[in-house]
C-alpha positions in Angstrom: -107.8 59.6 45.8 -107.0 59.1 49.8 -103.6 57.8 50.5 -103.0 54.5 50.9 -100.3 52.6 53.2 -97.7 50.4 51.7 -98.8 48.0 52.9 -102.4 48.1 51.9 -101.4 48.8 48.3 -98.9 45.5 48.2 -101.8 43.0 49.3 -104.5 44.6 46.5 -102.0 44.7 44.2 -102.2 48.8 42.9 -99.4 50.4 41.3 -96.8 52.7 43.9 -98.2 55.4 42.0 -101.0 58.2 42.6 -102.9 56.6 40.4 -103.2 53.8 42.0 -103.3 51.2 39.1 -104.3 47.6 39.2 -100.4 45.7 38.3 -100.7 43.1 36.5 -97.8 40.1 36.8 -97.2 38.2 34.1 -96.6 34.4 34.9 -94.1 32.2 33.9 -94.0 29.2 31.7 -94.6 25.7 33.4 -91.8 23.9 34.1 -91.5 20.0 35.5 -88.3 18.2 37.1 -89.0 15.1 35.3 -89.4 14.1 31.4 -92.1 11.9 32.4 -94.4 14.0 33.9 -93.6 16.7 30.6 -95.4 14.1 28.7 -97.6 12.9 30.2 -98.9 17.3 30.7 -98.1 17.4 27.2 -100.4 14.2 25.8 -103.6 15.5 28.6 -102.8 19.0 26.6 -103.5 17.9 23.3 -99.9 19.2 22.8 -98.1 16.8 19.6 -95.7 18.6 18.0 -92.6 19.8 21.0 -89.2 19.8 22.5 -88.1 19.4 25.6 -85.9 22.5 26.3 -83.4 22.8 30.3 -83.5 25.8 31.4 -80.9 24.8 34.6 -77.4 25.4 33.0 -76.3 22.3 35.1 -76.1 18.8 34.1 -77.6 17.1 37.1 -81.0 19.3 37.6 -83.7 19.5 35.4 -86.4 22.7 34.8 -87.7 21.0 31.5 -90.2 23.2 29.8 -92.3 22.7 26.6 -91.6 24.5 23.6 -94.4 24.1 21.0 -93.4 23.7 17.4 
């Protein structure tokens, strides 16, 4: 296979090795800033049994994640 420039590989999402395999990027969990928005999202998706987990360590800030039971 022809040699590709690094910028082109990054744009196409290819691996750095010679095989140029497509990289798979994992998406993170959906997070929310307020409890109301998290509850609204859970209701719209039909999630009934869930808990809200705060991913931020400081008490003042919130980054809530929905965890199904």
